[in-house]
N, C-alpha and C positions, 0 to 999 in steps of 0.2 A: 712889673710883677703882676700877674693875673690874680684877681680877686673875685671870688664867686660868694654871694650872699643869698641864701635861701630864706624864705618866709612863707607863711600861710599854713603851717601845720597846726594841729590842736586834736581835740577830743571831739569825736563825732559819733552818732548812733549808727547801727548797721542800717544800710540803705541810704544814708546821707552822702553829701558831696562836700569836697574840699577843692580849692584851687591854690597850688603851689606856685611860687614864682622864684626866680633866680636871676638876680642882677650881676652882670659882669662889669668889671672896671680893670683899668690897666692895660687894655688890649683892643685889637680890633675884632670886636665880637663876631662879625659877619663871617668871618673866614674859618671859624671854628665849627666842627662837629660837636652837638651838644647832647646831653643825655640826663636822665634821672635813673639813680640806682637806689635800692634800699637795703637795709640790713635789720633784720629781726633779732631778738635776743638769742644767742646760741646758734645762730646760723651765719653763713657766709653772704657777703654782699652779692646781690643779683641784679641783673639789669631789669629795668621797668620799661623804658622807652627811650628811643634816640631820635634826634632829627638832624640831619646833615646839613652843611653850609648852603646846600642847594634846596633844602626843604623836604628831602625824602624822609619819611618816618618809618620806625620800626617799633613793634611792640613784643613784650613777653606774652605767651599764650594766656597766662593767668589774668591779664588786664585788658586784653582785646575787647572791644565793645563797650568797655567802662570807662577807660582812661583816654584822654586826648593830649598829645604833646603839640606844643607850637612854640614859635619864636617871633619876636618883633625886633628885628635888627636895628631900627631906627631909635629904639629904647633899650638896646643891649640886654634884652630880657628874654627869658625863656619861661614857659607856663607848663604846668601839668594839671589839667581839669580831671578831677577823679570823681566819678559818679557810682552810684550803687556800690558803695563801700562795704567791704566784708571785714569780720575780726581778723582774717588772716592777711589782711592789708596792713595791719598794725607793724610799724617799723620806723626807723630813722631813715629819712629820704635825703639823698645826697645829690646835689647838682655836680655834673662832669663836663668839662670842656676839653676837647681833644684837638691837638694840632700834631698828628702823628711825628715822631713817637712820644711826645710829651702829653701827659694828663694833668689836669688841674682839677681840684675838688673843693667844694664848699664845706662848711662845717657841720651841715646836716640840719634838718628840722623834723621834729617828732611828730608822727600821725598815730593816733590811738583810736581805733574803731571799737566801742564798746557800749553796751546798753546799761 
């Protein structure tokens, strides 16, 4: 059974930074395409960034130039470095592992950007 555990969320002021981590267990991490998604109150879950098993990355337009996704296959861990945070980045951030057609999700970590 694949388990994903996110950490690193919290409260930060606008313009600040956070680094999210997602640790995977119960599987061969390196074969999965990985991603970060977020869901703000009253809104649908949306894609933030993805990194394929081969390291190819993709970003939502709203975070390009501010967020960086990466993975460390030796540590079964994925990261999301978030800089220049804005209040509209406030959401629960979810880790996703995909080995088509199956998706696995973490429990989410809250990110709040507020002064």
